[in-house]
Structure formats: structure tokens, C-alpha cells
N, C-alpha and C positions, 0 to 999 in steps of 0.2 A: 253543885252550882254550874258545872260545865254543861250538864244536860238542860238546865234552865236557859242558859245562853244559846244553846243550839235550838231549843224549841222557840225561843224568842226571835231568833233570826229567821227560822222557817215560817213562823207565824207572821212576822212582819212582811216577808215576801208574799205570802198568800193574801194578806190584807191589801197590799199594794196592787196585786193583780186584780182582785175583786173590785176595788175602788176604781182602778183604771179602766176596767171593762164596763162598769155600770154607771158611774157618775162623773167621770172626767169628761171635760168638753172636747168634742171632736168636730172638725170642720171639713167641708168639701170645697176645695178650691176649683172654681169653674174655669179659670184661665189655664191652670196646669192639668185639670181633669184628674185630680187625685184627692184622696183623703189625707188630711193633715191635722196636727195637734195645735197649730198656730193659727190665730185669726189674722185675716188680711183683708185688703180692699175687695177682692173678688171671692172671698170665702163666706160660706153660709154655715151656721151651726146646724149639725144634723143629730147630735145626741149630747147627753150630759148637761151639766150646769156650767154656764159661762164663767163663773168665778172660780171654778175648780180646775186649774191647770195641772200639768204633769208635776210641776214643782210642789204645788199644794198637796197633791195626792201623796207625794214622797214625804212631806212634813207630817201629814196626818197619820200615815201608816207607821212612820218611825216613832212618833209620839205614842200611838196606841200599843205598839209592840213593846216599847220600853216600859210603859205603865204596867202592862200585863206581866211582863217578865219580872219586874220589881215586886209586884204583888205575889207572884208564884215563889220568888226567892225569899220573901220575908219570913215564912215559918222556918226555912232552913237556916237562915242567919240567926234567928232567935234561939235556936237550939245549940249554937256554938259557944 
């Protein structure tokens, strides 16, 4: 079960990284001249989906990793 927990943690981290790099909303703040994760009055969206913030990516990756780890642990728990 310890290895399932380790794999679930690593998998969750990887899911979080992939979602953050591909679908998380990213903005360019013209006033500060920098890329930011927060929307503001002088910010324009340059990538991702507006409804998917960093917090939402964290929730989705945690839920997916927990679900996958639970499914992987189920046969191990049934044999005990």
C-alpha cells in the first residue's frame, strides 16, 4: 500500500504539472509587463481556459490522483 501512496503522490504531481502547463489560464499584464496567473484590469488572457485557475487545477489533480490510487489499491485491500 505504501507504493500505491507513493505512486499516487507522484502521479498527482505530474497531473498537476501537465494541467497547469496546458489548460490553466495565463494572463499578460500590460501595465506590469509580465505574465501572471491572476486576471486584472490591464491583463489579457494569453492561454488556457478562463475558468481553470491554479486552485481549480489543484482540485482536479488531487481528485484524479486520489481516484486512481484508490482504484489501484482496491485489489490489494481485497486480498487482506
